[in-house]
C-alpha positions in Angstrom: 132.0 298.2 98.7 128.2 298.0 97.8 126.8 295.3 95.7 129.1 292.3 96.2 128.7 292.6 100.1 126.9 292.5 103.2 126.1 292.4 107.0 124.4 289.5 110.0 124.0 289.6 113.2 123.7 286.3 114.9 121.3 287.3 117.9 121.9 287.2 121.5 118.4 283.8 121.3 120.0 282.1 118.3 123.6 282.3 120.2 122.0 281.5 123.4 120.7 278.3 122.1 123.4 277.0 120.2 122.7 277.4 116.9 126.2 280.3 115.6 127.1 276.5 113.7 124.3 275.9 111.9 123.7 278.9 110.8 126.7 279.7 110.2 127.1 275.9 108.0 123.7 277.6 105.8 125.5 281.0 105.0 128.5 278.9 103.2 126.3 276.6 101.9 125.2 279.8 99.4 127.7 280.7 98.5 128.6 283.2 101.1 132.5 284.2 102.0 132.7 285.9 105.9 135.8 288.1 105.6 135.5 289.4 108.3 133.1 288.5 111.7 133.3 288.8 115.9 131.2 287.9 119.2 130.8 290.6 120.9 128.6 291.6 124.4 126.6 294.5 122.9 126.2 297.5 125.8 122.7 299.6 125.8 124.3 301.9 124.0 125.4 300.2 120.8 122.5 298.5 120.6 120.6 301.7 120.0 123.2 303.8 118.8 123.0 301.1 116.0 119.5 300.4 115.8 118.9 304.5 116.7 116.9 304.4 112.9 113.5 302.9 115.6 114.5 305.1 117.7 110.6 306.8 117.2 109.6 303.2 116.8 107.4 301.3 119.6 110.0 297.7 119.7 112.9 300.5 119.7 113.0 299.7 123.5 112.3 295.9 123.7 114.8 295.6 120.5 117.7 297.3 122.3 117.3 295.0 125.3 116.9 292.0 123.7 120.9 293.3 122.0 121.9 293.7 124.2 121.1 290.3 126.5 123.7 288.3 125.2 126.9 287.5 122.7 126.1 288.5 119.0 128.0 287.3 116.5 128.4 289.9 113.6 130.2 289.6 110.3 130.7 290.7 106.6 128.8 288.1 104.1 130.6 288.7 100.8 128.9 287.0 97.0 127.5 288.9 94.3 124.7 290.4 94.5 124.9 290.0 98.5 122.5 291.9 99.8 118.8 290.6 97.7 120.5 287.6 98.2 121.1 287.3 101.8 117.4 288.6 102.4 116.4 285.7 100.1 118.1 283.2 102.6 116.9 284.7 105.6 113.5 285.5 104.5 110.5 287.7 106.1 111.1 289.3 109.4 108.7 287.3 111.1 109.5 283.6 111.6 105.6 282.4 111.4 106.2 284.5 107.0 109.4 283.0 106.1 109.4 280.1 103.7 110.5 276.7 104.3 114.5 276.7 104.7 114.7 279.9 105.2 117.5 280.2 108.8 114.9 282.6 109.9 111.9 279.6 109.6 114.7 277.1 110.9 116.1 278.9 113.9 113.2 281.8 115.2 110.7 282.4 117.4 109.2 285.8 116.8 109.6 288.7 115.5 111.9 289.3 118.2 113.9 286.2 118.6 113.7 285.9 114.7 118.1 284.5 115.1 119.7 286.9 112.8 120.0 290.3 110.9 120.4 291.5 107.9 121.4 294.5 105.6 117.8 296.0 103.8 120.0 297.7 101.1 124.4 298.1 99.5 124.2 301.0 101.3 122.7 300.3 104.7 125.4 297.5 104.7 128.4 299.7 103.7 126.5 302.2 107.0 126.8 298.3 109.7 130.0 296.7 108.5 131.9 299.9 109.4 129.2 300.6 112.7 131.2 297.1 113.4 134.5 296.8 111.9 137.4 299.3 111.2 139.2 299.4 108.6 141.9 297.3 108.9 139.7 294.3 110.0 137.4 293.7 106.7 140.4 291.6 104.0 
């Protein structure tokens, strides 16, 4: 899976504001293939488990609450050099610092409501895909 797959979440803020379609269009236009996708609502326990690597950080509890505040879209994306290319497409974590035309610049408002999550390395992409999708769901 390393190298040609990555994982994304369209976060509650973006879902709530009707940005699913425009974000998916940007992903498709950038040459990614969506190989699996779900529309779900995380429970607090699931959000805590997914973001467990940040449990000692001061933003952990607000992040968990935010991610469980409404529906999200999770997806596995495929493309050569997927992680790096998707990180370029989404832009800096802080939308105010993101490059023009990136997903976070277009659809995010602040660090927490930055529209999307994207895997930061191939190993995390694998782990994140496995967290949300069974082997059978990945095609």
